[in-house]
C-alpha positions as CSV (number, residue, x, y, z in Angstrom):
1,M,-95.7,63.2,56.8
2,S,-93.1,60.6,56.2
3,I,-92.4,57.3,57.5
4,K,-88.6,56.3,58.1
5,L,-88.5,52.0,58.1
6,T,-85.2,50.6,59.8
7,L,-83.7,47.4,59.4
8,P,-80.7,45.9,61.3
9,R,-77.3,45.9,59.4
10,S,-77.3,42.1,60.0
11,N,-81.2,41.4,58.1
12,L,-80.2,43.0,55.0
13,I,-77.6,40.8,54.8
14,A,-79.0,37.9,55.6
15,A,-81.4,38.5,53.4
16,T,-79.7,39.6,50.3
17,A,-77.6,36.3,50.8
18,L,-80.6,34.1,51.0
19,S,-81.4,36.2,47.7
20,A,-78.2,35.1,46.2
21,V,-78.6,31.7,46.8
22,L,-81.7,31.2,46.0
23,T,-81.3,32.8,42.4
24,A,-78.3,30.4,42.1
25,L,-80.6,27.4,43.0
26,A,-82.6,28.3,40.5
27,C,-80.4,29.4,37.9
28,I,-78.8,25.5,38.5
29,A,-82.3,24.2,38.6
30,T,-83.2,25.6,34.5
31,A,-79.9,24.6,33.5
32,S,-80.3,21.0,34.4
33,A,-83.9,20.7,33.4
34,Q,-84.4,18.3,30.2
35,T,-87.2,19.1,28.0
36,A,-89.5,15.4,28.2
37,P,-89.7,13.8,24.6
38,K,-92.9,15.2,23.5
39,G,-94.9,11.4,23.4
40,D,-93.7,10.8,27.2
41,M,-95.3,14.0,28.1
42,A,-98.2,13.1,26.4
43,R,-98.5,9.8,28.4
44,C,-98.3,12.4,31.7
45,Q,-100.5,14.2,30.9
46,Q,-102.9,11.6,30.4
47,L,-102.3,10.1,33.8
48,F,-102.6,13.3,35.5
49,S,-105.6,14.2,34.0
50,Q,-107.5,10.4,34.1
51,R,-106.4,10.7,38.3
52,A,-107.8,14.8,37.8
53,H,-111.5,13.5,36.0
54,Y,-111.9,10.8,38.7
55,H,-110.8,13.0,42.0
56,A,-112.9,15.8,41.3
57,N,-114.7,16.3,44.0
58,G,-114.1,20.4,45.1
59,S,-113.0,19.6,48.2
60,E,-109.6,21.3,49.3
61,P,-106.8,20.2,48.0
62,T,-105.2,16.9,49.8
63,G,-101.4,15.5,49.8
64,Q,-102.0,13.1,47.1
65,D,-103.0,16.3,45.2
66,V,-100.0,17.8,45.9
67,A,-97.7,14.6,45.4
68,A,-99.9,14.6,41.7
69,E,-98.9,17.9,40.8
70,M,-95.1,17.6,41.4
71,A,-95.0,14.8,39.0
72,L,-96.4,16.6,36.5
73,K,-93.3,19.0,37.6
74,D,-91.1,16.3,37.0
75,C,-92.3,15.5,34.1
76,R,-92.2,19.0,32.8
77,E,-88.8,19.0,34.0
78,G,-87.4,16.0,32.0
79,R,-87.9,13.4,34.7
80,T,-90.9,11.9,32.4
81,E,-90.1,7.7,33.9
82,A,-90.6,9.0,37.6
83,G,-93.6,11.4,36.9
84,I,-95.3,8.5,35.0
85,A,-94.7,5.6,37.7
86,T,-96.2,7.5,40.4
87,L,-98.9,9.2,39.0
88,A,-99.9,5.2,37.5
89,G,-98.9,4.4,41.0
90,M,-101.5,6.4,42.2
91,L,-104.1,5.3,39.8
92,K,-103.7,1.7,40.6
93,G,-103.5,2.3,43.8
94,R,-107.3,3.7,44.4
95,G,-108.1,1.2,41.4
96,I,-108.9,3.5,38.4
97,P,-108.1,1.9,35.0
98,L,-105.0,3.3,33.4
99,P,-105.6,5.5,29.8
100,Q,-104.2,3.1,26.8
101,P,-100.5,4.9,26.1
102,E,-101.7,5.2,22.3
103,A,-104.1,7.6,23.0
104,A,-101.9,9.7,24.2
105,Q,-99.1,9.4,21.3
106,S,-102.3,10.5,19.1
107,R,-102.8,14.0,20.4
């Protein structure tokens, strides 16, 4: 027994076009991504870890958790200034002490 699945041609064309667009966007994003300087990336990771240390409560992810992940992603893609500013702002907003930058550079 075999099952023959058929899709309307318009769905197939739309899926193919969408796939091509997403592939092109991924290529552009990869090509435009810059490598973060080691010290800046260390600082970004340090701030992210500091937030995680104080925020670890085992609850479901929140919007701020997603924002922190996006800030870390910004750092990994070379936008360290924006990522560091976002993470530092999150810590300051919660009254969490910022770690000393020198400690991040020594890692």
